[in-house]
TIMI-2910 file (N, C-alpha, C, CB; in pm, 1 decimal, decimal comma, always signed):
<rs>
+----------+----------+----------+----------+----------+----------+----------+----------+----------+----------+----------+----------+------+
!      n_x !      n_y !      n_z !     ca_x !     ca_y !     ca_z !      c_x !      c_y !      c_z !     cb_x !     cb_y !     cb_z ! resn !
+----------+----------+----------+----------+----------+----------+----------+----------+----------+----------+----------+----------+------+
!    +84,3 !   -118,2 !     +0,0 !     +0,0 !     +0,0 !     +0,0 !    +88,5 !   +124,1 !     +0,0 !    -95,8 !     +0,0 !   +121,9 !  Met !
!    +58,2 !   +216,3 !    -87,0 !   +144,3 !   +335,3 !    -87,6 !    +83,8 !   +446,9 !     -2,6 !   +166,5 !   +384,9 !   -231,8 !  Asn !
!   +169,5 !   +540,3 !    +35,2 !   +128,0 !   +644,9 !   +128,4 !    +27,6 !   +742,4 !    +70,0 !   +247,3 !   +720,2 !   +175,3 !  Asn !
!    +28,6 !   +761,0 !    -62,4 !    -68,2 !   +850,1 !   -124,5 !   -209,0 !   +794,6 !   -105,6 !    -36,9 !   +869,1 !   -274,4 !  Thr !
!   -225,2 !   +664,5 !   -131,5 !   -355,3 !   +601,6 !   -110,4 !   -396,4 !   +609,1 !    +35,6 !   -352,7 !   +456,2 !   -156,7 !  Asn !
!   -301,7 !   +581,4 !   +124,6 !   -331,5 !   +587,5 !   +268,1 !   -382,4 !   +725,8 !   +306,6 !   -206,7 !   +552,0 !   +350,8 !  Asn !
!   -310,2 !   +829,1 !   +263,8 !   -348,3 !   +966,1 !   +298,2 !   -488,6 !   +997,2 !   +246,8 !   -246,9 !  +1066,6 !   +240,5 !  Ala !
!   -520,1 !   +948,0 !   +127,3 !   -653,2 !   +971,9 !    +70,1 !   -760,9 !   +905,3 !   +157,1 !   -660,5 !   +918,2 !    -76,1 !  Arg !
!   -734,0 !   +783,5 !   +199,9 !   -829,7 !   +712,2 !   +285,5 !   -847,3 !   +786,2 !   +418,3 !   -782,5 !   +566,5 !   +310,8 !  Val !
!   -737,2 !   +830,7 !   +478,3 !   -744,1 !   +896,1 !   +609,4 !   -826,9 !  +1023,1 !   +605,9 !   -605,0 !   +928,1 !   +659,2 !  Tyr !
!   -825,0 !  +1092,0 !   +492,1 !   -897,0 !  +1219,1 !   +480,9 !  -1042,7 !  +1199,6 !   +438,0 !   -826,1 !  +1310,3 !   +381,6 !  Lys !
!  -1078,9 !  +1076,7 !   +401,5 !  -1217,9 !  +1049,1 !   +363,6 !  -1307,0 !  +1061,3 !   +486,6 !  -1231,5 !   +907,7 !   +299,8 !  Met !
!  -1423,1 !  +1119,2 !   +468,2 !  -1517,4 !  +1130,4 !   +579,4 !  -1571,4 !   +992,3 !   +612,9 !  -1633,4 !  +1228,1 !   +545,1 !  Ala !
!  -1566,0 !   +958,3 !   +739,8 !  -1624,6 !   +831,0 !   +783,6 !  -1770,8 !   +824,7 !   +740,6 !  -1612,5 !   +814,2 !   +937,9 !  Phe !
!  -1839,0 !   +938,7 !   +749,4 !  -1981,6 !   +945,6 !   +713,7 !  -2006,7 !   +910,1 !   +566,8 !  -2035,6 !  +1085,5 !   +742,3 !  Ala !
!  -1906,2 !   +930,3 !   +481,0 !  -1926,1 !   +899,0 !   +339,1 !  -1912,7 !   +748,8 !   +312,2 !  -1825,2 !   +976,7 !   +253,1 !  Ser !
!  -1845,2 !   +677,3 !   +400,4 !  -1825,2 !   +533,0 !   +383,0 !  -1928,1 !   +453,1 !   +462,3 !  -1683,3 !   +493,1 !   +426,1 !  Val !
!  -1971,3 !   +509,1 !   +572,8 !  -2067,1 !   +444,0 !   +662,9 !  -2191,2 !   +388,1 !   +590,9 !  -2111,1 !   +542,7 !   +768,9 !  Tyr !
!  -2256,4 !   +466,1 !   +502,1 !  -2373,6 !   +410,8 !   +431,8 !  -2339,0 !   +286,9 !   +347,5 !  -2435,3 !   +518,1 !   +341,6 !  Pro !
!  -2215,9 !   +280,0 !   +298,3 !  -2173,9 !   +163,0 !   +219,6 !  -2161,0 !    +39,9 !   +308,3 !  -2040,1 !   +190,6 !   +148,3 !  His !
!  -2114,6 !    +59,7 !   +430,7 !  -2108,7 !    -51,7 !   +526,1 !  -2249,6 !   -106,1 !   +549,7 !  -2044,1 !     -6,4 !   +660,8 !  Tyr !
!  -2344,4 !    -14,9 !   +571,9 !  -2482,7 !    -55,1 !   +598,6 !  -2542,7 !   -124,6 !   +477,1 !  -2568,0 !    +66,9 !   +637,5 !  Ile !
!  -2520,0 !    -64,7 !   +360,1 !  -2572,8 !   -121,5 !   +235,4 !  -2518,7 !   -262,8 !   +213,2 !  -2536,7 !    -31,1 !   +115,3 !  Gln !
!  -2389,3 !   -281,0 !   +234,0 !  -2326,3 !   -411,8 !   +215,4 !  -2389,4 !   -515,1 !   +308,6 !  -2174,2 !   -402,7 !   +240,4 !  Lys !
!  -2413,5 !   -474,7 !   +433,6 !  -2473,4 !   -564,1 !   +532,0 !  -2619,2 !   -595,0 !   +498,0 !  -2464,0 !   -502,8 !   +671,5 !  Ala !
!  -2695,4 !   -489,4 !   +463,6 !  -2838,7 !   -507,6 !   +437,6 !  -2864,5 !   -592,1 !   +312,9 !  -2906,5 !   -372,0 !   +422,4 !  Glu !
!  -2774,0 !   -580,3 !   +213,5 !  -2788,4 !   -662,5 !    +92,1 !  -2783,3 !   -810,8 !   +126,2 !  -2678,0 !   -628,4 !    -10,3 !  Lys !
!  -2716,7 !   -843,0 !   +235,5 !  -2701,4 !   -982,3 !   +277,9 !  -2792,8 !  -1017,0 !   +394,9 !  -2556,7 !  -1009,8 !   +316,0 !  Lys !
!  -2894,4 !   -932,4 !   +417,0 !  -2993,2 !   -962,3 !   +520,0 !  -2950,4 !   -927,2 !   +661,9 !  -3026,7 !  -1105,5 !   +514,4 !  Gly !
!  -2845,4 !   -848,0 !   +676,0 !  -2801,9 !   -804,8 !   +808,7 !  -2854,6 !   -663,7 !   +832,8 !  -2645,7 !   -809,7 !   +822,0 !  Arg !
!  -2830,3 !   -607,8 !   +951,4 !  -2894,0 !   -481,0 !   +988,0 !  -2793,6 !   -369,7 !  +1018,4 !  -2983,0 !   -501,9 !  +1107,8 !  Thr !
!  -2846,5 !   -246,3 !  +1012,8 !  -2769,8 !   -127,6 !  +1052,0 !  -2726,6 !   -140,8 !  +1198,1 !  -2853,6 !     +2,5 !  +1031,1 !  Lys !
!  -2814,0 !   -196,0 !  +1281,6 !  -2783,2 !   -214,1 !  +1423,4 !  -2660,3 !   -302,6 !  +1440,5 !  -2903,5 !   -275,1 !  +1497,8 !  Glu !
!  -2652,0 !   -409,5 !  +1359,1 !  -2535,6 !   -498,1 !  +1367,4 !  -2408,3 !   -424,1 !  +1324,6 !  -2556,9 !   -623,7 !  +1279,3 !  Glu !
!  -2418,9 !   -342,8 !  +1219,8 !  -2305,2 !   -262,5 !  +1174,2 !  -2260,4 !   -169,6 !  +1287,7 !  -2342,6 !   -180,0 !  +1046,4 !  Val !
!  -2356,3 !   -100,9 !  +1350,3 !  -2324,8 !     -8,9 !  +1460,1 !  -2260,6 !    -82,8 !  +1577,6 !  -2452,0 !    +63,8 !  +1507,0 !  Asp !
!  -2313,1 !   -201,2 !  +1608,5 !  -2256,9 !   -282,3 !  +1717,7 !  -2111,0 !   -315,0 !  +1690,5 !  -2337,5 !   -412,4 !  +1736,2 !  Thr !
!  -2081,5 !   -352,0 !  +1566,3 !  -1943,7 !   -384,5 !  +1526,5 !  -1853,4 !   -262,0 !  +1540,4 !  -1939,9 !   -437,2 !  +1380,8 !  Ile !
!  -1899,0 !   -148,4 !  +1489,2 !  -1817,6 !    -25,7 !  +1495,0 !  -1791,6 !    +12,5 !  +1640,7 !  -1888,2 !    +91,5 !  +1420,1 !  Ile !
!  -1895,4 !     +4,9 !  +1723,8 !  -1881,0 !    +40,1 !  +1865,9 !  -1789,4 !    -59,3 !  +1937,2 !  -2019,3 !    +44,1 !  +1935,1 !  Cys !
!  -1801,0 !   -186,8 !  +1903,8 !  -1713,9 !   -288,6 !  +1962,7 !  -1566,6 !   -258,7 !  +1930,9 !  -1752,8 !   -429,4 !  +1910,7 !  Trp !
!  -1539,8 !   -225,3 !  +1805,1 !  -1401,8 !   -201,9 !  +1762,6 !  -1343,4 !    -73,7 !  +1822,4 !  -1395,0 !   -195,3 !  +1611,2 !  Leu !
!  -1424,0 !    +31,3 !  +1826,0 !  -1370,9 !   +165,0 !  +1857,0 !  -1395,5 !   +212,9 !  +1999,7 !  -1429,8 !   +263,7 !  +1763,4 !  Thr !
!  -1493,7 !   +156,5 !  +2066,8 !  -1529,5 !   +205,6 !  +2199,3 !  -1629,6 !   +320,3 !  +2197,6 !  -1406,6 !   +249,0 !  +2270,9 !  Gly !
!  -1670,0 !   +365,0 !  +2077,7 !  -1777,4 !   +465,5 !  +2072,0 !  -1905,0 !   +400,9 !  +2123,2 !  -1797,3 !   +521,2 !  +1926,1 !  Tyr !
!  -1996,5 !   +484,0 !  +2173,2 !  -2131,5 !   +435,5 !  +2200,6 !  -2219,2 !   +490,7 !  +2087,8 !  -2183,9 !   +480,8 !  +2345,3 !  Asp !
!  -2344,5 !   +444,6 !  +2076,4 !  -2427,3 !   +488,9 !  +1962,8 !  -2435,2 !   +641,4 !  +1949,0 !  -2567,5 !   +433,0 !  +1977,2 !  Pro !
!  -2441,0 !   +712,6 !  +2061,4 !  -2453,4 !   +858,2 !  +2058,9 !  -2324,9 !   +924,1 !  +2004,7 !  -2485,0 !   +911,1 !  +2200,5 !  Lys !
!  -2208,7 !   +880,4 !  +2054,6 !  -2082,6 !   +940,6 !  +2009,8 !  -2050,3 !   +898,1 !  +1866,4 !  -1966,9 !   +900,8 !  +2104,3 !  Thr !
!  -2092,6 !   +778,5 !  +1828,7 !  -2076,3 !   +734,6 !  +1689,2 !  -2156,6 !   +825,8 !  +1596,9 !  -2121,4 !   +586,2 !  +1671,7 !  Leu !
!  -2281,3 !   +852,0 !  +1634,6 !  -2367,2 !   +938,9 !  +1552,9 !  -2308,0 !  +1079,4 !  +1543,2 !  -2509,9 !   +945,3 !  +1612,0 !  Gln !
!  -2247,7 !  +1127,3 !  +1650,4 !  -2185,2 !  +1259,7 !  +1649,1 !  -2071,1 !  +1262,7 !  +1546,0 !  -2132,0 !  +1296,7 !  +1791,0 !  Arg !
!  -1989,7 !  +1156,8 !  +1540,8 !  -1879,4 !  +1150,4 !  +1444,1 !  -1935,6 !  +1154,1 !  +1301,2 !  -1793,8 !  +1021,2 !  +1466,1 !  Gln !
!  -2046,1 !  +1083,6 !  +1280,0 !  -2109,9 !  +1081,7 !  +1147,4 !  -2164,1 !  +1220,9 !  +1113,4 !  -2224,7 !   +976,2 !  +1142,8 !  Ile !
!  -2234,9 !  +1281,3 !  +1207,9 !  -2292,4 !  +1414,7 !  +1185,6 !  -2183,8 !  +1519,3 !  +1158,4 !  -2376,2 !  +1457,2 !  +1307,2 !  Asp !
!  -2069,5 !  +1505,4 !  +1224,8 !  -1960,1 !  +1601,2 !  +1208,1 !  -1876,1 !  +1574,4 !  +1083,3 !  -1871,0 !  +1598,8 !  +1330,2 !  Asn !
!  -1910,6 !  +1468,3 !  +1010,4 !  -1835,8 !  +1430,2 !   +889,2 !  -1685,4 !  +1417,6 !   +917,4 !  -1859,5 !  +1533,8 !   +777,2 !  Lys !
!  -1655,8 !  +1356,7 !  +1030,6 !  -1518,3 !  +1333,5 !  +1074,0 !  -1445,0 !  +1245,3 !   +974,1 !  -1515,6 !  +1269,4 !  +1213,5 !  Thr !
!  -1318,5 !  +1278,0 !   +945,9 !  -1242,0 !  +1191,0 !   +857,0 !  -1193,5 !  +1067,7 !   +934,6 !  -1121,5 !  +1267,8 !   +795,0 !  Asp !
!  -1147,6 !   +965,0 !   +860,7 !  -1106,4 !   +839,5 !   +923,7 !   -994,5 !   +861,1 !  +1025,7 !  -1060,9 !   +740,1 !   +817,4 !  Phe !
!   -901,1 !   +949,8 !   +991,6 !   -788,6 !   +975,3 !  +1081,8 !   -838,1 !  +1023,6 !  +1218,1 !   -692,7 !  +1079,1 !  +1020,3 !  Glu !
!   -928,5 !  +1123,0 !  +1216,1 !   -985,6 !  +1178,2 !  +1338,3 !  -1076,8 !  +1076,2 !  +1405,9 !  -1063,0 !  +1307,1 !  +1307,9 !  Thr !
!  -1155,0 !  +1004,7 !  +1325,4 !  -1247,2 !   +903,6 !  +1377,2 !  -1173,2 !   +804,4 !  +1467,2 !  -1316,4 !   +829,0 !  +1261,2 !  Phe !
!  -1060,3 !   +753,7 !  +1418,6 !   -985,0 !   +657,5 !  +1499,2 !   -903,2 !   +726,1 !  +1608,6 !   -892,8 !   +575,2 !  +1409,9 !  Phe !
!   -854,9 !   +847,9 !  +1583,3 !   -778,6 !   +921,0 !  +1685,6 !   -866,8 !   +952,4 !  +1806,3 !   -720,3 !  +1051,9 !  +1626,9 !  Ala !
!   -994,2 !   +981,0 !  +1781,4 !  -1086,9 !  +1017,2 !  +1889,2 !  -1161,3 !   +897,2 !  +1946,5 !  -1186,8 !  +1118,3 !  +1838,9 !  Glu !
!  -1139,7 !   +780,3 !  +1888,8 !  -1207,7 !   +659,7 !  +1938,4 !  -1169,3 !   +637,6 !  +2084,5 !  -1170,8 !   +534,3 !  +1851,8 !  Ala !
!  -1269,9 !   +615,5 !  +2170,3 !  -1241,3 !   +599,4 !  +2313,1 !  -1137,9 !   +490,1 !  +2341,5 !  -1369,3 !   +568,0 !  +2387,4 !  Pro !
!  -1152,3 !   +372,2 !  +2279,5 !  -1054,8 !   +266,3 !  +2302,3 !  -1069,9 !   +158,3 !  +2196,7 !  -1070,7 !   +206,6 !  +2443,2 !  Gln !
!   -960,6 !   +128,3 !  +2129,1 !   -963,1 !    +16,9 !  +2034,8 !   -981,6 !   -110,5 !  +2116,7 !   -831,3 !    +11,3 !  +1947,0 !  Leu !
!  -1072,0 !   -196,5 !  +2072,6 !  -1099,6 !   -318,7 !  +2146,5 !   -971,2 !   -400,9 !  +2161,8 !  -1209,2 !   -401,3 !  +2075,4 !  Asn !
!   -943,9 !   -448,2 !  +2284,6 !   -822,6 !   -527,5 !  +2306,4 !   -820,0 !   -656,1 !  +2221,7 !   -810,6 !   -563,2 !  +2454,3 !  Pro !
!   -936,8 !   -703,4 !  +2179,3 !   -941,3 !   -823,1 !  +2095,7 !   -924,8 !   -793,2 !  +1946,2 !  -1071,7 !   -895,3 !  +2118,3 !  Asn !
!   -901,9 !   -667,2 !  +1910,7 !   -885,3 !   -631,2 !  +1769,0 !   -770,2 !   -709,2 !  +1706,1 !   -860,5 !   -479,7 !  +1754,2 !  Ala !
!   -669,3 !   -740,8 !  +1785,6 !   -555,1 !   -815,0 !  +1731,2 !   -593,4 !   -956,9 !  +1687,3 !   -443,6 !   -821,7 !  +1835,0 !  Ser !
!   -710,2 !  -1002,8 !  +1729,5 !   -758,0 !  -1135,8 !  +1687,7 !   -821,3 !  -1131,0 !  +1548,0 !   -860,5 !  -1190,4 !  +1789,8 !  Lys !
!   -835,5 !  -1011,0 !  +1491,6 !   -891,5 !   -996,2 !  +1357,0 !   -779,1 !  -1027,7 !  +1257,8 !   -950,9 !   -850,3 !  +1333,7 !  Ile !
!   -797,3 !  -1136,2 !  +1183,8 !   -694,0 !  -1177,6 !  +1089,2 !   -758,7 !  -1213,7 !   +956,2 !   -612,4 !  -1297,4 !  +1144,7 !  Thr !
!   -675,1 !  -1230,2 !   +854,9 !   -724,9 !  -1271,8 !   +724,4 !   -702,2 !  -1165,6 !   +619,1 !   -871,8 !  -1305,1 !   +732,5 !  Gly !
!   -754,1 !  -1193,9 !   +500,4 !   -731,6 !  -1107,3 !   +385,5 !   -844,8 !  -1006,0 !   +369,7 !   -717,5 !  -1190,7 !   +258,4 !  Met !
!   -807,1 !   -884,1 !   +335,4 !   -904,1 !   -781,3 !   +295,7 !   -835,1 !   -693,4 !   +191,8 !   -954,6 !   -695,8 !   +420,3 !  Ile !
!   -901,0 !   -672,8 !    +79,5 !   -845,2 !   -590,3 !    -28,9 !   -704,4 !   -636,5 !    -68,9 !   -841,2 !   -442,7 !    +13,8 !  Cys !
!   -681,1 !   -766,6 !    -63,6 !   -552,7 !   -820,8 !   -106,2 !   -440,9 !   -811,2 !     -4,4 !   -510,3 !   -752,8 !   -228,0 !  Gly !
!   -472,5 !   -767,9 !   +117,4 !   -370,8 !   -755,9 !   +223,0 !   -411,3 !   -839,2 !   +343,1 !   -350,9 !   -607,8 !   +264,7 !  Tyr !
!   -312,0 !   -897,3 !   +411,9 !   -337,6 !   -964,4 !   +540,7 !   -349,0 !   -855,3 !   +645,7 !   -223,0 !  -1068,6 !   +577,7 !  Arg !
!   -464,6 !   -844,2 !   +710,2 !   -483,5 !   -735,4 !   +806,9 !   -380,6 !   -739,4 !   +918,9 !   -623,0 !   -741,7 !   +866,1 !  Val !
!   -341,7 !   -860,2 !   +959,9 !   -246,3 !   -868,8 !  +1071,2 !   -105,0 !   -824,1 !  +1032,4 !   -241,5 !  -1011,2 !  +1123,5 !  Glu !
!    -77,7 !   -812,1 !   +900,6 !    +55,9 !   -772,2 !   +853,2 !    +65,7 !   -625,5 !   +812,2 !    +95,5 !   -858,1 !   +736,5 !  Asp !
!    -45,7 !   -551,2 !   +819,0 !    -42,7 !   -411,0 !   +778,5 !    +36,9 !   -332,4 !   +883,0 !   -187,9 !   -353,4 !   +762,6 !  Ile !
!   +141,4 !   -264,5 !   +837,6 !   +232,4 !   -198,1 !   +932,1 !   +181,7 !    -62,9 !   +979,4 !   +367,8 !   -180,5 !   +868,8 !  Glu !
!   +111,8 !    +10,2 !   +895,1 !    +60,7 !   +141,7 !   +933,3 !    -56,3 !   +121,4 !  +1031,0 !    +15,6 !   +224,4 !   +806,5 !  Asp !
!    -41,1 !   +166,6 !  +1157,3 !   -144,8 !   +139,5 !  +1258,5 !   -282,4 !   +192,8 !  +1221,4 !   -103,7 !   +198,8 !  +1389,9 !  Pro !
!   -287,8 !   +310,8 !  +1159,6 !   -417,4 !   +367,8 !  +1123,2 !   -481,6 !   +287,8 !  +1009,8 !   -401,7 !   +515,5 !  +1082,0 !  Leu !
!   -402,7 !   +253,5 !   +907,0 !   -457,8 !   +173,9 !   +796,9 !   -503,8 !    +38,0 !   +848,4 !   -353,2 !   +156,2 !   +684,3 !  Met !
!   -431,4 !    -16,8 !   +944,2 !   -471,7 !   -145,3 !  +1001,0 !   -609,3 !   -134,1 !  +1066,6 !   -367,4 !   -194,3 !  +1103,6 !  Gln !
!   -633,9 !    -26,0 !  +1138,4 !   -764,5 !     -6,5 !  +1202,9 !   -875,2 !     +6,2 !  +1098,7 !   -762,2 !   +118,5 !  +1292,9 !  Lys !
!   -847,6 !    +81,0 !   +991,8 !   -946,7 !    +96,6 !   +883,8 !   -977,3 !    -40,9 !   +823,6 !   -894,6 !   +195,3 !   +772,8 !  Val !
!   -874,9 !   -120,3 !   +800,1 !   -893,7 !   -254,2 !   +741,6 !   -958,1 !   -351,7 !   +838,8 !   -760,5 !   -310,2 !   +695,3 !  Arg !
!   -931,3 !   -335,5 !   +968,7 !  -1002,3 !   -416,9 !  +1068,8 !  -1152,0 !   -396,4 !  +1051,0 !   -958,1 !   -379,5 !  +1214,7 !  Tyr !
!  -1191,3 !   -270,0 !  +1040,3 !  -1332,7 !   -237,9 !  +1026,0 !  -1388,3 !   -297,6 !   +896,5 !  -1353,8 !    -85,5 !  +1028,3 !  Leu !
!  -1315,0 !   -282,4 !   +785,6 !  -1357,0 !   -342,3 !   +658,4 !  -1377,4 !   -493,0 !   +674,1 !  -1252,6 !   -313,8 !   +547,9 !  Asp !
!  -1283,3 !   -556,9 !   +740,7 !  -1286,1 !   -702,0 !   +757,6 !  -1407,8 !   -745,3 !   +839,4 !  -1157,1 !   -750,4 !   +825,3 !  Lys !
!  -1437,7 !   -672,6 !   +946,2 !  -1552,4 !   -707,2 !  +1030,0 !  -1683,9 !   -692,8 !   +953,7 !  -1554,8 !   -619,4 !  +1154,9 !  Leu !
!  -1695,6 !   -585,9 !   +875,4 !  -1817,4 !   -564,6 !   +796,0 !  -1828,8 !   -674,6 !   +690,3 !  -1816,5 !   -423,2 !   +728,6 !  Ile !
!  -1715,4 !   -711,3 !   +632,9 !  -1709,3 !   -820,6 !   +536,4 !  -1759,3 !   -951,5 !   +598,2 !  -1565,9 !   -837,7 !   +484,6 !  Asp !
!  -1714,6 !   -980,0 !   +719,0 !  -1756,7 !  -1102,7 !   +787,7 !  -1906,8 !  -1100,2 !   +814,1 !  -1679,6 !  -1120,2 !   +920,4 !  Glu !
!  -1958,1 !   -983,8 !   +850,1 !  -2102,2 !   -969,0 !   +872,4 !  -2178,1 !  -1001,9 !   +744,3 !  -2136,1 !   -825,2 !   +920,2 !  Leu !
!  -2133,0 !   -942,8 !   +633,2 !  -2198,6 !   -964,3 !   +504,2 !  -2186,9 !  -1110,1 !   +458,5 !  -2138,4 !   -871,4 !   +398,5 !  Ala !
!  -2083,8 !  -1178,8 !   +505,5 !  -2064,9 !  -1319,5 !   +466,7 !  -2142,8 !  -1414,7 !   +556,6 !  -1916,8 !  -1355,7 !   +470,4 !  Lys !
!  -2219,6 !  -1358,9 !   +650,9 !  -2308,6 !  -1441,5 !   +731,0 !  -2250,5 !  -1496,9 !   +859,8 !  -2354,5 !  -1552,4 !   +650,1 !  Gly !
!  -2133,4 !  -1449,7 !   +900,8 !  -2078,2 !  -1496,1 !  +1029,0 !  -2167,4 !  -1450,0 !  +1143,9 !  -1933,1 !  -1444,0 !  +1049,0 !  Lys !
!  -2166,9 !  -1526,3 !  +1252,3 !  -2245,7 !  -1487,3 !  +1369,0 !  -2179,7 !  -1368,2 !  +1437,5 !  -2260,6 !  -1605,8 !  +1468,0 !  Thr !
!  -2259,7 !  -1287,1 !  +1505,6 !  -2206,2 !  -1171,4 !  +1576,8 !  -2104,3 !  -1215,8 !  +1680,8 !  -2319,5 !  -1091,4 !  +1643,6 !  Met !
!  -2130,5 !  -1330,7 !  +1743,1 !  -2037,8 !  -1382,0 !  +1844,4 !  -1897,4 !  -1403,3 !  +1784,7 !  -2091,4 !  -1514,8 !  +1903,8 !  Glu !
!  -1893,9 !  -1462,3 !  +1665,6 !  -1764,8 !  -1485,6 !  +1599,1 !  -1701,5 !  -1353,0 !  +1555,1 !  -1783,1 !  -1579,2 !  +1476,6 !  Lys !
!  -1782,9 !  -1264,5 !  +1497,3 !  -1731,5 !  -1135,6 !  +1449,0 !  -1670,9 !  -1056,7 !  +1564,5 !  -1844,0 !  -1053,3 !  +1381,0 !  Ile !
!  -1736,2 !  -1057,9 !  +1679,7 !  -1689,6 !   -980,6 !  +1794,0 !  -1586,0 !  -1056,6 !  +1877,0 !  -1807,1 !   -942,1 !  +1881,3 !  Leu !
!  -1533,1 !  -1164,8 !  +1819,5 !  -1422,3 !  -1240,3 !  +1877,8 !  -1448,3 !  -1279,0 !  +2023,4 !  -1294,5 !  -1159,5 !  +1868,6 !  Arg !
!  -1570,3 !  -1333,1 !  +2047,0 !  -1605,2 !  -1373,1 !  +2184,6 !  -1560,0 !  -1514,5 !  +2213,1 !  -1756,2 !  -1361,5 !  +2208,1 !  Lys !
+----------+----------+----------+----------+----------+----------+----------+----------+----------+----------+----------+----------+------+
</rs>
């Protein structure tokens, strides 16, 4: 992954990608609530603070910088996303973005919430 692409992703508004997460999940019979649960699990936001980030059109960099706490089990998120092994991504911020992509992907693929949330 090159730094130009990374910088572009970091400056993207989380709010502009969020509807795509929901759409991807709903196309496979999953819900917005499940998407929100996953995001809150990963970042430590609660539904109210998550909505505030969306309303403020916060970029990904700020979204993760302001996240109350990355879930300690995030390191258990492994596998391929967009051609990269999430556990091997060296840039910490890009890794967090890909963790989120991977979790939404698992939701859309029909995994149980228990498995997705690494319980």
